[in-house]
C-alpha positions in Angstrom: -3.4 -9.4 -35.9 -1.5 -12.3 -38.1 -3.1 -15.6 -38.1 0.7 -17.4 -38.2 1.6 -14.4 -35.6 2.0 -16.3 -31.7 -0.2 -14.3 -29.3 1.6 -13.0 -26.1 -1.0 -11.4 -24.1 -1.0 -9.7 -21.0 -4.2 -9.6 -18.5 -4.9 -6.7 -16.5 -7.8 -6.5 -13.5 -7.7 -4.3 -10.4 -9.3 -7.3 -8.7 -10.4 -10.5 -9.7 -13.3 -11.9 -11.8 -12.9 -14.3 -13.7 -9.1 -13.2 -14.8 -7.1 -15.8 -13.2 -9.0 -18.3 -14.9 -8.1 -16.5 -18.2 -4.8 -15.9 -17.6 -4.5 -19.9 -16.6 -5.0 -20.9 -19.7 -3.7 -18.7 -21.6 0.2 -19.9 -19.6 -1.1 -23.1 -20.1 -1.1 -22.8 -23.9 2.4 -20.7 -23.4 0.1 -17.1 -24.6 0.5 -15.2 -21.9 3.4 -13.2 -21.1 1.9 -12.0 -17.3 -1.0 -10.4 -15.0 -1.7 -7.5 -13.0 -3.6 -7.9 -10.3 -4.9 -6.1 -7.3 -4.7 -9.7 -5.2 -1.8 -9.8 -3.4 1.5 -12.4 -4.8 1.1 -15.3 -2.9 -2.4 -16.4 -4.3 -0.9 -17.2 -7.4 -0.9 -21.3 -5.7 -4.9 -20.8 -4.8 -5.4 -20.7 -8.8 -2.8 -22.4 -10.8 -1.4 -19.2 -11.9 2.6 -19.5 -12.2 3.8 -17.5 -10.2 6.2 -15.7 -12.9 3.0 -14.7 -14.3 1.4 -12.7 -11.9 2.4 -9.2 -11.0 0.8 -7.6 -7.7 -0.2 -4.1 -7.0 -2.3 -5.2 -3.5 -2.7 -1.9 -2.9 -5.5 -1.0 -4.3 -7.2 -3.9 -3.8 -6.8 -2.7 -0.1 -7.4 0.8 -1.1 -10.9 0.0 -2.9 -12.2 -3.0 -0.1 -11.5 -0.2 3.1 -14.0 2.1 0.9 -16.2 0.0 -0.1 -16.6 -0.8 4.0 -16.7 2.5 4.8 -19.7 3.7 2.6 -21.4 0.0 3.7 -20.8 1.4 7.5 -22.4 5.3 6.3 -18.2 7.1 6.7 -18.1 7.6 3.2 -20.5 8.2 0.1 -20.6 6.5 -3.5 -19.1 7.2 -6.3 -15.8 7.3 -5.7 -14.7 4.2 -6.8 -13.2 5.8 -10.6 -10.6 7.3 -8.2 -9.0 3.7 -6.9 -9.8 2.5 -10.7 -7.7 5.4 -12.1 -4.6 5.2 -9.3 -4.2 1.5 -10.3 -4.7 1.8 -14.4 -2.1 4.8 -14.5 0.5 2.2 -12.2 -0.2 -0.5 -14.8 0.0 2.1 -17.6 3.6 2.7 -16.6 4.5 -1.1 -16.1 3.3 -2.0 -19.4 6.5 -2.7 -22.1 7.4 -4.6 -24.9 6.5 -8.3 -25.0 3.3 -8.6 -25.8 1.3 -7.7 -29.0 -2.2 -8.8 -26.9 -4.1 -6.2 -23.7 -6.9 -7.9 -22.2 -8.1 -5.4 -19.5 -11.0 -5.1 -17.6 -13.9 -2.6 -18.3 -13.3 0.8 -16.1 -9.9 -0.3 -14.8 -7.8 0.1 -18.3 -8.5 3.7 -19.9 -5.2 4.6 -19.7 -3.4 1.3 -19.6 -5.5 0.6 -22.8 -3.9 4.0 -24.5 -0.8 2.9 -23.5 -0.8 -0.8 -25.0 -2.1 0.7 -28.4 1.4 2.7 -28.6 3.0 -0.5 -28.2 1.9 -1.5 -30.3 -0.8 -4.0 -29.3 -4.3 -5.8 -30.1 -6.4 -4.1 -27.4 -9.4 -6.0 -25.8 -11.5 -4.7 -23.4 -12.8 -7.2 -21.0 -16.5 -6.5 -20.1 -18.5 -9.2 -18.2 -22.1 -7.3 -18.5 -24.3 -5.0 -20.3 -23.5 -1.9 -22.2 -23.0 0.6 -19.4 -25.3 3.3 -20.2 -27.6 0.5 -21.0 -26.6 -1.0 -17.3 -27.7 3.0 -16.2 -30.4 3.5 -17.9 -32.3 -0.3 -17.0 -31.8 0.3 -12.7 -32.7 4.0 -13.2 -35.6 3.3 -14.7 -36.5 0.0 -12.7 -35.4 1.2 -9.6 -38.4 4.5 -9.9 -40.6 2.1 -11.6 -40.9 -0.4 -8.7 -39.6 2.2 -5.9 -36.4 -0.2 -5.1 -33.3 2.1 -4.6 -29.8 0.8 -6.2 -26.6 1.8 -7.0 -25.6 2.9 -10.2 -22.5 3.6 -11.9 -21.1 6.8 -11.4 -20.6 9.1 -14.3 -16.8 9.2 -14.0 -17.2 5.1 -14.4 -19.4 5.6 -17.0 -17.1 8.3 -18.9 -14.0 5.3 -18.4 -15.8 3.3 -19.5 -17.2 4.9 -22.7 -13.7 6.0 -24.1 -12.6 2.3 -23.1 -15.2 0.8 -25.5 -14.2 3.6 -28.1 -10.7 3.3 -28.1 -10.7 -0.8 -28.1 -10.1 -3.2 -31.1 -12.3 -5.6 -29.3 -14.9 -5.3 -26.5 -15.2 -9.0 -25.0 -19.2 -9.9 -23.5 -20.6 -12.9 -21.7 -23.6 -13.6 -23.6 -25.9 -12.4 -26.8 -27.9 -10.5 -25.1 -24.4 -8.2 -24.0 -23.7 -7.9 -26.9 -26.9 -6.7 -28.8 -26.7 -4.0 -25.8 -24.0 -2.9 -27.4 -24.9 -2.7 -31.0 -28.4 -0.7 -29.5 -25.6 1.8 -28.7 -23.7 2.1 -32.2 -21.0 -0.6 -31.5 -20.3 -2.5 -34.8 -20.9 -6.4 -34.7 -17.5 -7.3 -35.8 -15.7 -5.8 -33.1 -17.6 -7.2 -30.0 -17.1 -11.0 -29.4 -19.5 -13.0 -27.0 -20.1 -16.4 -26.3 -23.1 -18.2 -24.2 -22.0 -17.3 -21.0 -23.3 -20.6 -19.1 -21.5 -22.6 -21.8 -18.0 -20.7 -20.3 -18.7 -20.8 -16.6 -19.3 -24.4 -17.0 -15.8 -25.1 -19.5 -14.2 -23.0 -16.5 -15.2 -24.3 -13.5 -14.6 -28.1 -15.2 -11.2 -27.1 -15.4 -10.7 -25.4 -12.4 -11.9 -28.3 -10.1 -9.6 -31.0 -11.8 -6.3 -28.9 -11.1 -7.1 -26.0 -7.9 -8.2 -28.1 -5.1 -11.1 -26.2 -2.5 -10.6 -23.6 -5.9 -13.2 -20.5 -6.5 -14.3 -20.8 -10.3 -15.1 -18.5 -12.5 -18.4 -19.3 -11.9 -18.8 -17.4 -8.8 -16.8 -13.9 -10.4 -20.1 -12.6 -10.7 -22.3 -11.2 -7.6 -25.6 -12.5 -9.4 -24.2 -16.2 -9.5 -25.4 -19.2 -7.5 -22.7 -19.8 -5.1 -22.1 -16.3 -4.5 -26.4 -15.9 -3.2 -25.8 -19.2 -1.7 -22.4 -17.2 0.0 -24.8 -14.7 1.8 -27.8 -16.9 2.8 -25.4 -18.6 4.8 -25.0 -15.1 6.9 -28.7 -15.5 8.4 -31.3 -13.1 8.3 -29.2 -10.3 7.1 -27.6 -12.5 4.1 -30.8 -13.9 3.2 -32.1 -10.7 3.2 -28.9 -9.4 1.1 -29.3 -12.4 -1.4 -32.3 -11.7 -2.4 -32.2 -8.6 -3.2 -29.2 -9.1 -5.6 -31.5 -11.8 -7.3 -34.8 -9.5 -7.0 -32.6 -6.7 -8.7 -31.2 -8.7 -11.3 -34.2 -10.4 -12.4 -35.8 -6.7 -13.0 -33.1 -5.8 -15.6 -33.7 -9.2 -17.3 -37.0 -9.1 -17.6 -36.8 -5.1 -18.8 -34.0 -5.8 -20.9 -36.6 -8.8 -22.6 -39.6 -6.2 -22.5 -37.0 -3.2 -24.0 -34.9 -5.3 -27.1 -37.5 -8.3 -27.8 -35.2 -11.5 -26.5 -36.8 -14.2 -25.7 -35.6 -15.8 -22.3 -33.0 -19.2 -22.8 
């Protein structure tokens, strides 16, 4: 995009993650034309997002949470979350129109909307808050087999969706140098990957959010591996503490395996 052109960004995310923080800060700079989300419209007040910049598709979040609850209760099988992501994605694609010149879609939820955005001439960005999906899958499989702990792997359909999104996007936004290296490992060109130290961004978003949103959640807890998320689970008692411990164990298994395979020194 020509640097003289004023960016007009539309953000699409099925759930939340840090998309609301991103949209809010873009809106404050008059750079956000809108955001699509599965959260109810009234949640814009909680995150300081202008009401007119938020388009809610709440049926997605309701269906997705209901499905995950059914899986947890043993009433449904894992691996079908891509169906709900696809429904949300197609709906967003049908709603996209002129008015924006940059599209930011969160990974596994923007396959169709990414295509539509490119048809409309937008610069496209896939927001991937983790390592390359193939790296994530392979590491989880390898380490779960090595130490005998069951892990939840990305479904083949989700992997397929993400790989197409990576291939179509003009840029991929990732949170760390480690994540950048996993994309380079799988053949992505360096100039097409934008990565920044994740904790620096956490602190920046958290400071801004603390100033503007009373009791608001911040980007620091969008990840299930975050400190806030772990403490929240631990407060639930024995079951919560066990879940928190397993989360942290999986995190460190993945990090240690990644450092060993890529020869990355811990920061």
